[in-house]
N, C-alpha and C positions, 0 to 999 in steps of 0.2 A: 176602595175605591181609586186605591190605584192600578188595582187590578183590570177593573174597567174601564180606567185610562189608556193603559197598554192596551188593552181590545181596539179600540177608536182607533190609537194608531196604527194599530196592525190596521184596520179596515181602509184606512184612507191610504196608508201605502199600498197595498191592493189594487183599490180604486186607479190610485197612480200608474202603477204598472198598468193594469189595463187600459188605460186612458190616455196616457200618454205618448202610447208611439202612436194611436190613432192620429193624436193631433198634429204631432212631428208628421206625419206622413198626409197629410190635408195640408197643413199649411207649407208641403212640399211643393204639391202637386199644387194647389193657388199660384206660388211660386212660379212656377215654370209654365203654368199658361199664361202668365203677364210677361215672361222671358220672350216666350215665342208670338205672343201677338205684340208686343213692341217691334221683335226682329221683322215679322211681318209688315208692321206699316212703315219702320224707316228703310226697310226695302221698297215698300209701294215710292215713297217720297223720295230718293236716291237716283229711281228710275225717270223722273220729271225734272233731273240738274241736268245744268252744263257743264258740271264742274267734274274734277278727278276728286271723289270721295273716299274716306276712310270706311269699310263694313267691319267691324270687329264681331263677332257674337259675342268674343269675353266682357268686352267695357259695357255692352248694352247688358249684360248680366248681370256683371259687377253693380250698374247702374242701377235695378228695379232693385235688387240686395238693398243696396243703399236706402233707396227713396223708403221701400217698405219699414224698414227699421226701424228711421227717425223716428214713425209715429205721433206727426204733429199733422194738421188742418193742410199746409203751405205744401208738407212734403205729400200729402194724400194728393191734394191738384195736380201738384209736378208730374205724378206720376198716372194721370187717369191722361193727363194731357198727352206723355209720354209714349202709353200705348195705340195713343193714334197719329203716333208720329213725330208729334211736335215738343222738339229738345228744349227750346228756350228754358219753358220755367225748371226745369229739371235739374238745367245747368246752372241757372241763377240759385238754387236751393243746397245745390252738390260743394258750389265753389267755396263757403267758409272752412267744409268739414274735410269735405274730398276735392281741391282745389287740381290737381292733375288728371283725376277721373271726370271732372268734371269741362276740361278744357278738350280732353279723352273722346267724351262723348260729344262734343261741339263738333267738333272735324266729322261729329256723322251727315252734317248738315252744312258746315262751313270750316273747310278740312284748311285753308288757305291761311286763315286769318289766327285757325288755332294753333297751329304749326308756328306761324310767327311766335306769339306770345309764350307759346311751350320752348323756343331757342330762346328768346331773350333771358338775358343774362341767368342763362344755364338753370333755367327753370324746373326742368325735369332734368336731373343728370343723365347720360347716359347708363352708370353702375347702378341703378335703380334697379332693383332685381325683379319686380313687380311690370312696370310702366317703362324702364329704359331701351326697350326693343321695339316701341315705336314711333324713335327717333329716328330710325334708318328705314321705316315701314311707309312712314309719313313723306320723309326725303323724298322717296321712291314715288309718288304720287306728285309730290311738286318738283319733279324733273332736276333733284337737288343731288346731281349723282357725286359731287366731293361729299356732302356730308353721309349719301349713305353709304360709299366705301369706306370711306376714315371710319363708321362706326361700324360696319361688322368687322374689321381690322382689329378696332379696338373689344368689341366684344368676344368674336371669337375666344381668344385663351381663357377667358374667364364665364363661358357660359352657364357651367355646373353651378353656378352661383346662383342663378336666377331661377324662378317659377317653373315648373315643367311645362304651364302653359304659355310664358314667355317665351320658353325654349322653342318649343311648334312656331311660334309666329316668325321668331328668330331663324329658323330654317326655311323654313317660307320663303322668308325675302333672301335669304342666302343663298338659296337655290337659285331666284332671281340673277343676281348680283355673279353669282359664278355661270352660267349661262349665258351672260350679255360677253363675262371673259373668254368664255371657249372654254372652260372649263368640264368639262361634259359629266367625269366621274361624281365629281364634289355636288357636280348640280344635283344630280340624281341622289345624291344620297340626304342631300337638304331635304331633298323633293318629300322622297321616300318615309322621311325621319316623321316632318311633318302632316303627309298625309295618313300616315298610320294612327299618330294624336288625333288629328280633325276627326275621322271617320269614328273612331271610339266617344269622342265625346258628343257625337253629330253634330258636327258645325255642314252646316253644306254647304254654304258661300263659300267656306272654304277650302272645304273637300274639292268641290268642284275647281277652282283654282288651283289646287294641288296637282288636279288631273292634267288642266290644260299645260301646265308647267313640265311635267314628265312627256306628255305626246311631243310637247315644242323639242326635248332634248332626244328622244327615239326620234324624232322625224328629221333629226340634224344627225342621227348615226344609221341612218337608212334603215330603220327598225319599224317600217311605215307601219306595218298590222298592228304593231301593239298601239305605237300613236293613234290609229283611224281609236283602238277600242277606248285609248285615254279619253280621246273627243269625244265621242259617244258617250260616256258615263255623266263628262260634263253637261253635253246637253240634256240630257235626262233629269240629271237636278236641278235643273236651269228652267225647265221648263216646268217640272214641279212647284217650283219654289213661285212661278210663276212671274219670273225678270226678265224683261223684252230686253235692255240694254247688256247684261251677261249674256244670256245667249246669244245676242247677233256676236259679240267677242267670241265663242264657240263654232256659231258656224264660220268667222273671219279664219278660226284657225284651220278648221275642216278644209275650208277654200284654198289656204296656203300649202294644206300637204297634197289635197287635187292636183297643183299646180305641180309639185315635185315629182309627182308620179303620170304627170303630161295626161290627167286625166281633164282635159281642160273643161270640155262641158259642164262636168260637175264640177267644175271651181266656179264655174261664172254662176252656177244655180246655186250655189252656198256664199258667193258675195251679196245675190240679188235678195235673198232671203234675211240676209241681215241688214240690207239697204231700206228694206218695206217696213222695217220694225222701229218702232221709235225713240231714235238714238240720237246722242249728243252731236257736236258740231264736229267736234275732234276724232271721234271713233270715225265717224263720213268722210271725214279728211286722213282718217289712216288708211280706210276700207279704200280709199281711192290709190292710194299708194300700192296696196297689194292687188291692185285689180290694174296697174301700172305693170308691176310684174308679170302678170297673166298675159296680158298683151305681149311686152315681152319676148315671154316664151312660145308664142303663138307666132311669133316674127310680122307682129301685126304696130307694125315701129311708128305709123301714122295715131292709132289709138290710142298708145301707149304715150306719144309724147302730148297729145291733148290731155287725156288723163293726171300725166302728172304734173304739167301746168297749171292746172285747177288745185290739185291739190297741195303745191306749193304759194300759192295763191293764199287757201285758206288758210293752211301752217301760218307763214305770217301775219295773217290778219289775228291767228288766235295766241300768237306768241308764242309758240312752240317750240322752241329749239333744234329738241331731238327730230321734231318731225318735218322740220325746213330743213335738216343736213339729211333725212333718209329720202325727202324728192329731191334733193342737188344730188346724193349720190343715183338715184334713179336716172334723173335727166343725164347724167355722165354715163350712163350704160346705155343708155337709148343712145346717144350722141356716137357713144363706142361701135354701135349693132348698125350705126349708118355710117362708120369709117370715116368719121369728123373726129381726129381723134385731138386735135388743137382745144375743140372745144368740151372735148371727154376730160383731159389733164386740166381745164380752167372749171369746169363744176367741181370733180372731182377733189380740187386743193379747196374750192370754198367748204365743201362739207367737211372736207377733211379737218379744217382750221376749227369747224362748230365742235365738231365730235371731241377734238382737242382739249378745247377750254370745258367741254362737260365729264372731262376724262374717261370720256368712255375708248377708251385704247385699241379696243378687238375691231370699232367700227371707222377708226381713224385707218389703224394699219390696212382694211378693205381698201377704204379709198386709194389710201398710197400707192396699194397692189393695183387697183383700179389704173390709176394713172401709168403707173409704170408700163401697165399692157398696152397701153395707149402710144407710150415712148418705143417699146421694142418695136409694135407696129408699123412707127415712122423710120426705123434702125436707128433710135437717137440710143443707141445701146450703153453709153456714159450717164445719160439720165438715169434711164430705166435702172440702171445700178443702183446707183447712189438709193433712190428711192425705196431699191428693194433692203440694202443695208439699213434705211431708218428703220425699216419694220423689224430689222434682227436687233437693232437697238431696243426699239420698244420692249419687246419680246423678252428682254434682260431684266428688266424689271417687273412688269405685265404679261408672263405668259403667254401666249395663247400660239395653241398646234396647229391650228386652222391656217391663220392667213402667215405663218413661219412658214410650215409646208408648202402653202404657195410660193413663196418667194423664196425658198429654198431652188424649187422646181424652174420657177421663170428664171432665176442664176445658170441653175444646167441649161436651160435652153441657149442665155447666151452665149454660157460657153463653148455649148453646140455649135453656134454659129461662127463663133470665133475658132472651128475645130480644135480645142482645148478639150479631149476626149478624156482624159484621165478624169481633171478638175468637173467640168461637166455629170459623170460618174458618179464622184463621189457628192457633187450638189442632187442628185437624184437621189442616189441613200439616204442622206440625210433627209431629205422630205419623206419620202416611204415610212422611214421610220416613225414620223412623226403622226402619218396618217395610217399606220397601223396602231399606233396607241388608243387612237379613238373608233378604230374603222370605217373611216371616212371612206365610202366603195370611189366612188367619182374619181377624187385624187387616189387612190390607190389602180386604179387602171389606168391614168393617163402616166404616172410616174414609171409601172410597168410595161408601158410600152414606148415609153423613151428607155428603158435601161433597155427593151429592146433593140430599140435600134441603133444605140450605140454597138450593142453586143453585135451588130452584122456589120456595121463598119468596120467594127474590130475584126469582122471575120469569125466570131464565136458562135456557129450556126445552132450548136445544137441549144446554150442558152438562149438566145433569144426565140427559138421557137416555143421553149418552157415559158420567157416569160412574156412572150404574145399572147397564149393559153391563156396565162393568170388573168392580164391584163382583160382580156375578152369575158371572163368567168366573173371579174367584181364590174365590168362594165354591165352587165347583164341583170349584174343583182341590185342598179342602182334603175332601174326598167324604163331606160333613156334609149330606145329604138336608134335614134341619129347616133350619138354616141357606139353603140353595138357596131351599127355599121360602119361610121368610120373607123373603128378598130378593126374591123375585117380587110376592110379596103387597104390600108395600110401594112396589113400581115400579107393579106394577098400580092401584093405588089412587090414585095420585095422578093 
């Protein structure tokens, strides 16, 4: 009897060994199918919204998993609704056992309310190893720069305590934060780390977003061919995923790259592609800002002025402080191009105040520099120097080599006007050192040209010739024919 019983047990175990992997595989396939369906339909719903909304493949996957294994009728109904893109029932079912997950799921359709609830009474601690990284991510979407920067600063030293998925999302948002601060090396390292993980996990939307961050980094660093490759990769993903809103953002990024390569007709074509897609009012206002930049680059000042006025009105109506500040900054650039220097100082000062409130120190420094340029043009050297020294002061606590390099360069010009050659040369060399650390070609061309000018005024003709040649080589790398022509003209006149 015992022997027969033993045979039955062995037979049962053998059947389990054969069937169990098949059952597990079938369960896995079903879960993957449901998760993909949820991602597709949530994306479709988000394309119709006029808000900045969270999208996290990881949160959607976790929500499906949690509902699938609750194994009750309410969970099954909620899961069916979620596969159609409706989050309300799923949020309601999850909020008892998984309250943070429920709010992060809600953020896919109402980020503002979810963020408010998550921040209330520290409902989601930033130290939460699984979900804490969503605080800076949501802060970015809600233009809460103070929380974004504070969160990045707090999480960074203890990042290894978080899950690998959480680390990837944190790397992505850190890349954006470093990009805004002008730290291209840190931005690139974080974006690349996030991209590698998202590609491995096949998180398409997050992968495309990382491509766009890297594209911006490479564009600023004058590596335009790689920047374009990154944008094309993002475009391909968004086309495959059928996400017109994200597709429009990629076309806008490509338009910006075309502007900086002086391919103005192609840039306008990219902006028009974006404008003809079903996009949010916020993105439309942002594209108008980009089109203003294009018109400025083409010296179409009247067109730029009309566009920025519309953009500024829209940004104020949308109550977007960052967009408003950028429109004011562009308005200051237009006044500068029209040689209306007092108006330049006025608009730049307004933008500076807004950026400072947002703790966007990089943009604030850029506005200070623009105002200082206008003061310099009016021969108000003391006022210009005061603003430039303020940029250097900002740099002590919030390093930004780009604007600091510009500040040193313009200070050098001020002392050059004062005939203080030695001090001017030191300032140009300080600028040059910062420009070299990030290989910003336009700045390098200007600094070498200024050093060449000082060498000529100091009768060091051999040094001057070498510096003119280096300046010309960097100018050619920018692809800016006007800059190349200007340097050649100054060199030949000496």
